N, C-alpha and C positions, 0 to 999 in steps of 0.2 A: 663734074667738078668737083675734089673730097673743098672740104670747109678748114683748114686747119687750123681753125680756135676749138674748134669742140674734140669733143673724145670720140674715136673708133674706135671697132672689136673687125681683126680682121685674124680668117681662122685659114692653116692651108694645111690640106687630109694628101697623105703618100697612102696609096692601096695596093701595092708590089709598082705597074708600069704610072697608073692613073694619081694627074694630080688636082687633087681640085680648093676652087678658091671661096669662101664665105667673107660679104663685108659687110658691116649690124648687124648680121644672122641672116643674113639670104645668099642663097647659093646664085655664084657668077660665072660657073661654069669650070668643064675639066679637060686636060687638055694631056695626051700619052707621052707621057717619054721613056725612051728609051739610054740606053747608056747613062744611068743617069750624074754617076762615078761616088755618087754616095757608101759608105762604107763603114766599119770600124774603125779603120787606122786614114775616114775622113774627116776632115776639120769644117761643119758648117757654121758661117754668121750669119748670126740678125742683123736687121739692119746695118747693112757695112755701107749702105751709102744713103744711107737717108737722116736729115738732119730730125727729124721728130724724137721721143718722146717715150719712151716705149712702157708697160708698168703689167704686173703680173704676165711673165712670158713659161708656159709652160708646153713641154712635150708629152707628149703621151705614150706607152708601149703601146695603141691597139689604135686604128680608125676610128675618130667619133662622126655619128652619124647624126643625121638631118636631124631629130630631133633631141639631141644631148647639142648640138650646137644653136641652134634656135633658144633652148633653156637659159646656156647658159650668157648668151646675150639677154637674154630678159628679161634674167634675176637682179642685173644694174649693179649686182656686185660683186664679178666676174669667178674666176677663179677658191672655188675653195677646195679646200684636201681634204676638210676632215668630214666630207656629206657624202 
């Protein structure tokens, strides 16, 4: 169960058809999805059905590797655009 009164770090990566999920710096698994429907003319919604608060939402133009995701989580400061 997720403690909703705590800060949490979520990461989702998309590499071709492989979608991977990370929670608080830990890899949780991957699934293969075909026909994702994502493209230049598709709108993507973040948190559309979630009542939580969001901070530091970042979209990268490449897939982060495990060590980068772990470093972001363990830094305790979140995303730093100057680093």
